[in-house]
NUSENU-633057 format. One record per residue (C-alpha): x, y, z; residue in one letter. Coordinates in steps of 0.05 Angstrom, whole numbers. Layout:
% residues N
SITE     px     py     pz seba
SITE      X      Y      Z    a
...
% end
This chain:
% residues 737
SITE     px     py     pz seba
SITE   1848    512   -640    m
SITE   1894    450   -634    l
SITE   1914    473   -565    l
SITE   1840    479   -546    f
SITE   1824    408   -569    f
SITE   1886    382   -532    a
SITE   1864    415   -468    l
SITE   1793    391   -477    f
SITE   1817    319   -489    s
SITE   1862    320   -427    a
SITE   1804    346   -384    e
SITE   1757    293   -412    a
SITE   1807    238   -395    q
SITE   1815    267   -325    k
SITE   1739    268   -315    n
SITE   1734    196   -340    a
SITE   1787    174   -291    q
SITE   1753    211   -234    d
SITE   1686    179   -251    n
SITE   1711    108   -260    r
SITE   1693     58   -205    p
SITE   1745     50   -150    k
SITE   1770    -22   -140    v
SITE   1792    -47    -72    g
SITE   1828   -112    -56    l
SITE   1820   -148     11    v
SITE   1866   -206     30    l
SITE   1849   -251     89    s
SITE   1896   -284    139    g
SITE   1913   -357    138    g
SITE   1986   -370    152    g
SITE   2022   -409     97    a
SITE   1957   -415     60    k
SITE   1961   -339     49    g
SITE   2014   -353     -4    l
SITE   1954   -366    -49    a
SITE   1946   -290    -50    h
SITE   2009   -287    -93    i
SITE   1978   -332   -146    g
SITE   1915   -289   -148    a
SITE   1957   -225   -154    l
SITE   1995   -254   -213    k
SITE   1929   -263   -250    v
SITE   1903   -194   -230    i
SITE   1968   -162   -255    d
SITE   1967   -202   -320    s
SITE   1898   -172   -335    l
SITE   1922   -101   -321    g
SITE   1869    -89   -267    v
SITE   1877    -23   -232    k
SITE   1875    -32   -156    i
SITE   1860     32   -117    d
SITE   1866      6    -45    y
SITE   1892    -56    -11    v
SITE   1871    -82     57    a
SITE   1895   -144     93    g
SITE   1900   -183    157    t
SITE   1957   -227    181    s
SITE   1988   -262    120    m
SITE   1941   -220     78    g
SITE   1972   -158    109    a
SITE   2043   -182     94    i
SITE   2028   -199     21    i
SITE   1984   -138     14    g
SITE   2035    -91     45    g
SITE   2089   -115     -3    l
SITE   2043   -110    -63    y
SITE   2021    -40    -42    a
SITE   2094    -19    -37    s
SITE   2107    -35   -110    g
SITE   2122   -109   -115    y
SITE   2084   -145   -170    s
SITE   2053   -213   -162    g
SITE   2109   -243   -204    k
SITE   2162   -211   -161    q
SITE   2128   -237    -98    l
SITE   2129   -307   -128    d
SITE   2205   -300   -139    s
SITE   2214   -276    -68    l
SITE   2179   -337    -40    f
SITE   2232   -382    -71    h
SITE   2291   -348    -35    v
SITE   2259   -339     34    i
SITE   2277   -389     88    n
SITE   2213   -395    129    f
SITE   2247   -437    182    d
SITE   2292   -377    198    d
SITE   2232   -331    201    l
SITE   2197   -376    252    l
SITE   2258   -376    298    s
SITE   2303   -327    334    d
SITE   2366   -362    308    e
SITE   2417   -310    285    l
SITE   2479   -319    243    p
SITE   2538   -338    287    r
SITE   2582   -285    256    a
SITE   2533   -231    278    s
SITE   2542   -248    352    k
SITE   2596   -221    398    t
SITE   2647   -270    425    f
SITE   2611   -276    491    s
SITE   2544   -290    458    e
SITE   2576   -343    414    r
SITE   2607   -376    475    a
SITE   2538   -378    508    n
SITE   2505   -408    447    a
SITE   2560   -461    443    e
SITE   2563   -480    516    k
SITE   2493   -485    546    y
SITE   2439   -534    526    a
SITE   2383   -500    566    v
SITE   2372   -427    581    k
SITE   2318   -406    630    l
SITE   2299   -333    646    p
SITE   2299   -325    722    f
SITE   2262   -268    756    n
SITE   2242   -258    829    k
SITE   2264   -328    849    f
SITE   2221   -362    797    s
SITE   2234   -388    726    v
SITE   2199   -344    675    k
SITE   2180   -377    610    l
SITE   2181   -334    547    p
SITE   2116   -304    522    s
SITE   2126   -334    452    a
SITE   2170   -380    413    i
SITE   2200   -323    373    s
SITE   2213   -249    385    k
SITE   2206   -241    310    g
SITE   2272   -205    297    h
SITE   2288   -244    234    n
SITE   2219   -231    207    t
SITE   2223   -156    222    y
SITE   2292   -152    191    n
SITE   2267   -185    128    l
SITE   2207   -137    123    f
SITE   2252    -76    134    s
SITE   2298    -99     79    n
SITE   2242   -114     30    l
SITE   2208    -48     45    l
SITE   2272     -7     43    f
SITE   2249     31    -19    s
SITE   2188     59     18    v
SITE   2221     64     86    g
SITE   2211    139     90    g
SITE   2135    137     78    i
SITE   2097    142    143    d
SITE   2028    152    113    d
SITE   2006     87     79    f
SITE   1957    124     34    s
SITE   2018    152     -1    k
SITE   2046     84    -20    l
SITE   2045     64    -94    p
SITE   1977     33    -76    v
SITE   1943     60    -13    p
SITE   1941      7     42    f
SITE   1918    -10    113    f
SITE   1920    -72    156    c
SITE   1886    -96    219    v
SITE   1915   -117    286    a
SITE   1884   -135    353    t
SITE   1895    -97    418    n
SITE   1909   -154    466    v
SITE   1889   -114    527    e
SITE   1817    -98    506    n
SITE   1805   -144    447    g
SITE   1789    -87    399    e
SITE   1813    -82    328    q
SITE   1865    -30    309    v
SITE   1870     -1    239    i
SITE   1942     10    220    l
SITE   1949     61    164    n
SITE   2006    105    188    k
SITE   2075     97    219    g
SITE   2127     42    208    n
SITE   2101     -3    152    l
SITE   2147    -62    169    a
SITE   2126    -59    242    l
SITE   2052    -53    224    s
SITE   2049   -115    180    i
SITE   2091   -150    234    m
SITE   2037   -133    285    a
SITE   1981   -156    240    s
SITE   2014   -224    232    g
SITE   2038   -233    305    a
SITE   2005   -300    317    l
SITE   1997   -309    393    p
SITE   2047   -358    424    s
SITE   2087   -360    360    l
SITE   2108   -287    358    y
SITE   2112   -240    416    q
SITE   2063   -181    416    p
SITE   2084   -117    380    v
SITE   2079    -49    413    m
SITE   2055     10    371    i
SITE   2036     77    400    n
SITE   2032     47    469    g
SITE   1984     -9    448    a
SITE   2003    -82    453    i
SITE   1982   -114    388    l
SITE   1975   -186    362    v
SITE   1948   -220    300    d
SITE   1889   -182    269    g
SITE   1855   -247    252    g
SITE   1833   -252    325    v
SITE   1781   -198    313    v
SITE   1776   -185    238    n
SITE   1807   -233    188    n
SITE   1774   -202    127    y
SITE   1767   -125    133    p
SITE   1718   -116     75    v
SITE   1673    -66    111    d
SITE   1731    -20    129    e
SITE   1754    -22     57    l
SITE   1685     -5     31    r
SITE   1681     54     78    d
SITE   1741     84     43    l
SITE   1698     95    -19    g
SITE   1713     31    -58    m
SITE   1658     15   -109    d
SITE   1682    -56   -126    i
SITE   1714   -104    -78    i
SITE   1758   -162    -99    i
SITE   1767   -211    -41    g
SITE   1816   -269    -35    v
SITE   1796   -314     23    d
SITE   1845   -368     47    v
SITE   1811   -383    114    q
SITE   1791   -453    137    d
SITE   1720   -478    135    d
SITE   1693   -517    195    l
SITE   1724   -587    198    a
SITE   1682   -650    203    n
SITE   1689   -701    259    r
SITE   1738   -744    219    e
SITE   1788   -687    218    n
SITE   1781   -667    291    l
SITE   1833   -715    317    t
SITE   1877   -672    363    s
SITE   1874   -616    414    a
SITE   1901   -564    365    p
SITE   1847   -585    315    d
SITE   1793   -571    367    l
SITE   1823   -504    386    l
SITE   1825   -481    314    f
SITE   1754   -505    304    q
SITE   1729   -466    365    i
SITE   1766   -403    341    n
SITE   1736   -411    271    n
SITE   1663   -410    296    f
SITE   1660   -334    299    r
SITE   1704   -323    238    t
SITE   1664   -368    193    i
SITE   1597   -340    217    n
SITE   1623   -270    202    d
SITE   1647   -291    133    m
SITE   1576   -311    112    r
SITE   1559   -237    115    q
SITE   1625   -212     87    k
SITE   1622   -257     26    v
SITE   1558   -223      5    r
SITE   1593   -156     11    k
SITE   1648   -179    -36    t
SITE   1636   -165   -110    d
SITE   1689   -214   -137    i
SITE   1701   -269    -86    y
SITE   1762   -314    -98    i
SITE   1766   -377    -55    k
SITE   1827   -421    -71    p
SITE   1820   -496    -59    d
SITE   1872   -505     -4    i
SITE   1836   -551     43    i
SITE   1894   -601     40    d
SITE   1943   -550     69    y
SITE   1951   -519    138    n
SITE   1978   -454    167    v
SITE   2050   -479    169    i
SITE   2053   -514    101    s
SITE   2108   -468     76    f
SITE   2145   -527     46    d
SITE   2086   -535     -2    e
SITE   2084   -461    -20    g
SITE   2089   -468    -95    q
SITE   2028   -514    -97    q
SITE   1990   -463    -54    i
SITE   2010   -406   -101    i
SITE   1986   -447   -160    n
SITE   1918   -458   -126    q
SITE   1912   -383   -118    g
SITE   1924   -373   -192    s
SITE   1873   -426   -211    e
SITE   1820   -395   -166    a
SITE   1832   -326   -196    a
SITE   1830   -353   -267    l
SITE   1759   -377   -254    m
SITE   1740   -303   -246    k
SITE   1774   -278   -309    v
SITE   1710   -256   -344    k
SITE   1690   -208   -289    v
SITE   1761   -186   -275    l
SITE   1769   -166   -348    k
SITE   1712   -117   -341    k
SITE   1746    -77   -286    l
SITE   1782    -11   -299    p
SITE   1851    -20   -328    k
SITE   1917     12   -311    q
SITE   1940     68   -356    t
SITE   2002    111   -358    l
SITE   1967    159   -311    n
SITE   1934    109   -265    t
SITE   1983     51   -259    s
SITE   2016     41   -192    k
SITE   2085     69   -187    k
SITE   2138     24   -216    t
SITE   2175    -15   -163    w
SITE   2246     10   -158    r
SITE   2296    -20   -109    r
SITE   2343     32    -81    r
SITE   2417     16    -83    n
SITE   2430    -22    -19    t
SITE   2502    -42    -32    d
SITE   2523     12     17    s
SITE   2489     61     63    i
SITE   2514    128     89    s
SITE   2490    136    160    i
SITE   2484    210    177    n
SITE   2450    210    245    q
SITE   2430    155    294    i
SITE   2371    167    340    r
SITE   2360    116    395    i
SITE   2297    118    438    d
SITE   2274     73    494    g
SITE   2342     57    525    n
SITE   2343     64    600    k
SITE   2390     13    629    h
SITE   2437     10    569    y
SITE   2475     71    547    t
SITE   2475    100    477    r
SITE   2549     82    472    a
SITE   2532     10    487    y
SITE   2477      6    434    v
SITE   2520     39    380    i
SITE   2579     -5    401    g
SITE   2538    -67    389    k
SITE   2514    -40    322    l
SITE   2587    -32    304    k
SITE   2577     30    262    f
SITE   2576    104    278    k
SITE   2546    169    253    e
SITE   2576    199    190    k
SITE   2599    130    167    e
SITE   2587     93    102    k
SITE   2577     18    111    i
SITE   2554    -40     68    s
SITE   2482    -63     76    y
SITE   2505   -133     98    p
SITE   2547    -99    152    d
SITE   2486    -59    173    f
SITE   2445   -123    180    n
SITE   2501   -156    218    e
SITE   2505    -98    266    g
SITE   2430   -101    280    v
SITE   2435   -177    291    n
SITE   2494   -165    337    n
SITE   2453   -119    381    l
SITE   2393   -166    384    v
SITE   2438   -226    399    a
SITE   2455   -196    467    t
SITE   2386   -216    492    d
SITE   2382   -149    527    n
SITE   2326   -124    483    f
SITE   2257   -152    469    d
SITE   2254   -112    405    a
SITE   2296    -66    362    f
SITE   2250    -29    314    e
SITE   2284     16    263    y
SITE   2273     56    200    q
SITE   2323     83    151    l
SITE   2297    151    129    k
SITE   2328    192     73    e
SITE   2363    252    102    a
SITE   2331    318     83    k
SITE   2392    363     74    d
SITE   2446    314     53    t
SITE   2458    248     18    v
SITE   2447    187     60    g
SITE   2400    162    114    y
SITE   2382    175    186    d
SITE   2373    114    229    l
SITE   2312    123    273    v
SITE   2307     66    323    a
SITE   2269     47    385    r
SITE   2292     -7    433    v
SITE   2250    -45    483    r
SITE   2295    -69    538    e
SITE   2283   -137    567    s
SITE   2256   -139    638    s
SITE   2294   -204    651    v
SITE   2364   -194    677    d
SITE   2379   -262    707    t
SITE   2386   -330    674    y
SITE   2397   -401    696    l
SITE   2434   -443    644    k
SITE   2450   -516    641    l
SITE   2497   -561    600    g
SITE   2525   -631    600    a
SITE   2588   -662    570    h
SITE   2632   -724    567    y
SITE   2701   -733    536    d
SITE   2764   -773    547    d
SITE   2801   -718    585    l
SITE   2752   -684    632    y
SITE   2704   -744    634    k
SITE   2632   -733    657    t
SITE   2611   -661    672    a
SITE   2547   -623    688    i
SITE   2548   -548    678    l
SITE   2507   -500    722    l
SITE   2509   -426    705    n
SITE   2481   -363    736    l
SITE   2482   -301    692    t
SITE   2464   -233    720    k
SITE   2460   -170    679    k
SITE   2459    -98    705    r
SITE   2490   -123    770    l
SITE   2530    -61    791    l
SITE   2530    -15    731    f
SITE   2493     -3    666    k
SITE   2519    -48    610    n
SITE   2552    -98    657    d
SITE   2544   -174    660    e
SITE   2566   -227    709    m
SITE   2570   -301    692    s
SITE   2589   -358    738    f
SITE   2598   -430    714    d
SITE   2601   -487    764    l
SITE   2622   -552    732    i
SITE   2608   -615    772    l
SITE   2631   -685    756    g
SITE   2696   -723    752    d
SITE   2735   -658    751    n
SITE   2703   -600    789    v
SITE   2717   -534    756    r
SITE   2691   -462    754    y
SITE   2692   -402    708    n
SITE   2675   -331    730    f
SITE   2670   -271    684    e
SITE   2649   -199    696    y
SITE   2648   -146    641    l
SITE   2628    -73    638    i
SITE   2614    -67    563    d
SITE   2624      2    535    k
SITE   2618    -14    461    g
SITE   2669     24    419    f
SITE   2702     52    482    y
SITE   2748     11    526    w
SITE   2708    -42    563    s
SITE   2732    -68    631    i
SITE   2731   -141    651    g
SITE   2752   -192    704    v
SITE   2761   -267    693    k
SITE   2775   -324    740    s
SITE   2780   -397    718    r
SITE   2797   -460    756    y
SITE   2812   -523    716    n
SITE   2836   -593    734    q
SITE   2844   -662    704    f
SITE   2880   -727    718    d
SITE   2918   -761    662    k
SITE   2969   -817    652    k
SITE   3028   -789    613    i
SITE   3100   -805    598    s
SITE   3141   -795    662    a
SITE   3199   -765    623    g
SITE   3156   -705    605    l
SITE   3151   -679    677    v
SITE   3204   -715    719    l
SITE   3279   -703    721    e
SITE   3326   -759    700    d
SITE   3349   -772    771    e
SITE   3278   -784    796    v
SITE   3265   -831    737    l
SITE   3327   -872    752    r
SITE   3311   -878    826    d
SITE   3239   -901    815    n
SITE   3242   -938    749    g
SITE   3179   -904    722    l
SITE   3159   -899    649    s
SITE   3088   -871    658    k
SITE   3055   -835    715    i
SITE   2986   -809    733    d
SITE   2989   -733    735    v
SITE   2941   -687    771    k
SITE   2941   -617    741    l
SITE   2908   -559    777    r
SITE   2906   -491    743    d
SITE   2875   -425    767    q
SITE   2880   -365    723    t
SITE   2857   -294    741    n
SITE   2856   -235    694    q
SITE   2840   -161    696    f
SITE   2835   -133    626    y
SITE   2808    -80    580    v
SITE   2781    -93    510    q
SITE   2754    -57    449    t
SITE   2733    -68    377    l
SITE   2787    -62    324    f
SITE   2769    -55    250    m
SITE   2697    -76    267    r
SITE   2711   -151    266    d
SITE   2770   -157    314    f
SITE   2767   -158    390    a
SITE   2831   -131    420    f
SITE   2845   -140    494    s
SITE   2903   -130    542    m
SITE   2912   -137    617    g
SITE   2946   -167    677    a
SITE   2946   -241    695    e
SITE   2958   -284    756    h
SITE   2965   -359    746    k
SITE   2973   -415    797    h
SITE   2994   -484    773    i
SITE   3001   -548    813    e
SITE   3025   -614    784    i
SITE   3023   -675    830    n
SITE   3027   -751    823    t
SITE   3004   -809    865    e
SITE   3058   -854    837    n
SITE   3111   -822    881    l
SITE   3109   -805    955    t
SITE   3130   -738    983    g
SITE   3135   -711   1053    i
SITE   3087   -741   1104    d
SITE   3068   -794   1052    n
SITE   3029   -743   1011    e
SITE   3027   -741    936    d
SITE   3093   -722    905    y
SITE   3092   -649    881    s
SITE   3123   -641    813    i
SITE   3111   -566    815    g
SITE   3070   -512    849    s
SITE   3080   -443    821    t
SITE   3048   -374    821    n
SITE   3061   -331    760    y
SITE   3049   -257    749    l
SITE   3049   -226    681    g
SITE   3016   -187    625    l
SITE   2971   -214    569    v
SITE   2947   -187    502    g
SITE   2901   -218    451    a
SITE   2872   -204    382    l
SITE   2814   -247    357    k
SITE   2768   -251    297    m
SITE   2718   -307    287    d
SITE   2674   -307    224    k
SITE   2660   -382    223    y
SITE   2587   -396    212    d
SITE   2591   -455    261    d
SITE   2642   -471    314    f
SITE   2639   -547    310    y
SITE   2621   -558    237    f
SITE   2641   -494    199    p
SITE   2621   -490    126    r
SITE   2646   -420    112    k
SITE   2684   -363    144    g
SITE   2752   -344    170    v
SITE   2783   -348    239    y
SITE   2843   -316    275    f
SITE   2865   -319    347    d
SITE   2931   -290    370    g
SITE   2957   -283    441    q
SITE   3020   -258    476    l
SITE   3036   -275    548    n
SITE   3094   -240    585    m
SITE   3113   -274    651    y
SITE   3147   -225    699    l
SITE   3149   -265    764    y
SITE   3150   -338    786    s
SITE   3143   -358    859    s
SITE   3184   -421    849    s
SITE   3245   -381    828    q
SITE   3235   -316    866    g
SITE   3288   -264    853    s
SITE   3326   -312    807    d
SITE   3268   -313    758    f
SITE   3284   -288    688    k
SITE   3229   -259    645    n
SITE   3202   -297    586    y
SITE   3144   -292    538    s
SITE   3101   -339    497    i
SITE   3070   -320    431    a
SITE   3019   -363    395    k
SITE   2968   -357    340    a
SITE   2919   -399    302    s
SITE   2879   -385    239    m
SITE   2830   -422    195    g
SITE   2789   -418    132    y
SITE   2725   -457    116    a
SITE   2692   -462     49    y
SITE   2633   -501     21    s
SITE   2648   -539    -43    i
SITE   2574   -558    -49    s
SITE   2512   -556     -6    n
SITE   2536   -622     25    k
SITE   2612   -619     24    l
SITE   2657   -568     59    a
SITE   2730   -565     79    f
SITE   2765   -529    136    n
SITE   2839   -516    134    v
SITE   2874   -491    197    q
SITE   2944   -474    218    t
SITE   2974   -454    285    s
SITE   3041   -443    318    g
SITE   3076   -416    379    g
SITE   3143   -403    409    f
SITE   3177   -380    474    k
SITE   3228   -324    476    f
SITE   3270   -298    532    g
SITE   3291   -347    587    d
SITE   3272   -418    568    k
SITE   3291   -457    630    s
SITE   3220   -464    659    d
SITE   3183   -519    620    p
SITE   3117   -514    658    t
SITE   3080   -474    605    l
SITE   3112   -505    544    d
SITE   3068   -529    488    f
SITE   3037   -599    493    a
SITE   3004   -633    433    l
SITE   2957   -693    432    g
SITE   2886   -716    442    g
SITE   2820   -690    416    f
SITE   2783   -631    447    g
SITE   2766   -557    449    n
SITE   2774   -502    500    h
SITE   2837   -534    528    l
SITE   2876   -494    579    i
SITE   2944   -459    574    n
SITE   2985   -486    516    n
SITE   2953   -554    506    f
SITE   2938   -565    432    v
SITE   2894   -622    405    p
SITE   2928   -670    356    f
SITE   2897   -733    326    f
SITE   2937   -797    330    g
SITE   2971   -782    397    y
SITE   2946   -782    468    d
SITE   2940   -718    509    f
SITE   3008   -686    528    v
SITE   3045   -737    485    a
SITE   3088   -686    448    l
SITE   3121   -627    482    t
SITE   3168   -570    466    g
SITE   3176   -495    474    n
SITE   3156   -483    401    s
SITE   3112   -517    349    y
SITE   3076   -511    283    v
SITE   3014   -549    264    k
SITE   2967   -553    204    s
SITE   2903   -592    194    s
SITE   2852   -605    139    l
SITE   2780   -629    150    t
SITE   2730   -652     99    f
SITE   2658   -649    125    d
SITE   2603   -685     86    y
SITE   2533   -673    114    e
SITE   2504   -740     96    i
SITE   2436   -723    128    f
SITE   2410   -661    161    n
SITE   2457   -645    219    k
SITE   2493   -711    211    q
SITE   2565   -708    187    h
SITE   2619   -754    160    i
SITE   2687   -724    177    l
SITE   2755   -740    146    l
SITE   2812   -705    181    e
SITE   2888   -701    179    g
SITE   2938   -662    220    n
SITE   3013   -652    216    w
SITE   3062   -620    263    s
SITE   3133   -605    283    n
SITE   3145   -593    357    i
SITE   3210   -588    397    d
SITE   3253   -537    431    d
SITE   3273   -476    389    d
SITE   3248   -502    322    i
SITE   3243   -430    296    f
SITE   3317   -421    311    d
SITE   3340   -486    279    t
SITE   3294   -481    218    g
SITE   3258   -545    238    e
SITE   3191   -510    233    w
SITE   3198   -507    157    f
SITE   3216   -580    145    t
SITE   3171   -639    130    l
SITE   3128   -656    191    p
SITE   3156   -704    242    d
SITE   3087   -723    269    y
SITE   3021   -737    235    s
SITE   2953   -765    251    g
SITE   2889   -781    213    y
SITE   2817   -795    233    s
SITE   2750   -814    205    i
SITE   2689   -796    246    g
SITE   2615   -787    251    y
SITE   2582   -726    284    g
SITE   2511   -708    301    i
SITE   2486   -639    320    e
SITE   2438   -642    380    t
SITE   2409   -591    428    f
SITE   2461   -609    481    i
SITE   2517   -602    431    g
SITE   2555   -647    382    p
SITE   2559   -722    392    i
SITE   2622   -747    358    q
SITE   2656   -814    349    l
SITE   2724   -815    315    k
SITE   2775   -868    297    y
SITE   2846   -841    293    s
SITE   2912   -868    269    y
SITE   2985   -846    274    s
SITE   3034   -873    221    p
SITE   3094   -860    266    e
SITE   3067   -899    325    l
SITE   3026   -949    285    g
SITE   2974   -934    339    d
SITE   2899   -933    331    r
SITE   2852   -897    379    k
SITE   2777   -886    388    w
SITE   2755   -819    415    v
SITE   2685   -801    437    f
SITE   2651   -739    463    n
SITE   2580   -717    479    v
SITE   2556   -645    486    g
SITE   2585   -575    481    f
SITE   2656   -566    506    w
SITE   2666   -523    567    f
% end
């Protein structure tokens, strides 16, 4: 009998649940004003209201998709406080996620213009949306394997617009992160999203409040949260964007008059004082959403409540500390091989990696600029523990770029940089880059690389560099010449051309290892002495042949003003032939390395400690490629090393050690106060004599001011050397190249 009553009670509860009214929730679009949805959801959750279906457009699709996936209103509120919306609205990627060549590009060129069919092609939108898509994929990781949105903790759909025919598209299956991305792809801000062959943009263009579509799914009661603008009056129509938004709102607002009547519980937050990009006022907008929902508490309390049997599934974040990648499926690649794509991702099949390393690999691939989109899902493997990475790439149609830069400093003087970059020139995965530097010192830099990812890549480099500088005559002239001419200082013209053929590969994921053959031609002349036929006196003109190897890791978050990260750069040059000595030449080698560590003490103050050193071994009679310390700069050639307090090429020797410490205080956004000190020992054979481990013979200090600009850093520094009692001002503008 008890069993009979228990079965009867369970059946009665089931019938009551089946007969209760179904409640749907519709969330409109509205940009930053859509954050008000979070406030409304917090109130709905606090009342225990059972939501049976969620529909949304644009920001309503984003908030609604997260809510339907298991996030509560309170959790969404917490998420808002840790999301950097500036990063979402840009394509800026962490520096450490980029390859060395992509970092060099970002830190050299002020302007980058796509060039196609002899015309400059402007981008279709400000952002490709990679950072936004990456965020959505991370937040929706727990439901990444669900392709049918009706099987989410709360069933869900969103609306997008087919940009080719202007029709609305209901997205209720497929990749959830990509779907809400498409629904919120505001034209001109985000590039269109391609799903099932359709090119989609923001759903607000055609249907910013899909109440009819939600009602058609059998919902009896509709709760609607509307964050759209009303029509502005003449006092507020003061700019061209205001007029454009007003014209676009004509149809939307007319439609809403009908849709409001179809909404049973209509929530309209008072957010007239905010706009679609007011993310910095997000908390106030959320609060307005809560206040508007609280005004509907009486009717909301009457709605069906969640029970143990009807509540949405509890949100549970899967462990994302590490991921086992079983299989990798790449679709859409035509001009770039699978090996190239996986090489840029920096992880392979059957490998366990940390989730941050996974994100870094995805960023690394996108940073190549070879792909308009990289859309991926991590799906739980069916027959084993771990995940299958299912990804689709959309290759960029642009393969040629024009790039520009500008610079001034005390060594190279004024320079204008013109660059032509061509991808897929001869082979898949290849890239050619040619820099022509015009100004006081004409230079060039040519690079060609066939990138094969984890396999050995093949490259060619050629660089020509020159500068004129007044230096101590004793550093380059023999004693007999000095006595005959009575010179203490001379103007030196240095010309250097270096050509390399090399192979390179990744080592331990973060290191780039390369080795190859090198030809170097060096000329050193001076106008202070006269040679044959009254031409400039030639101090030296030599061709070298040799081998070179390098190992590099660079995890600094910024090249010029690092606040965190580590750095290592080691190089070995073996010189096997010199034209100036011919058969009498004796082999020698030069080894050098530098390393650094940056750490933020606070959000304003950071320090950067660096150390470097080098030495020559083998025959030491040729001083041409010895180390030379002095001056301020970056990307200096050969074995020139910057050193505050001394002029360029002021200190020389065949071995040296140097350490430096920089304190960087960001007094205002992108404006820095810099305190720096450097110390060094440099002479011949200091590693043999033990001089490298003694107190430093040379030191220099500086205080400076730096500003980050789109053309690069602008820096003014005042330096001092205690040994010389000398004070110097140094100044530079723009990226170094």
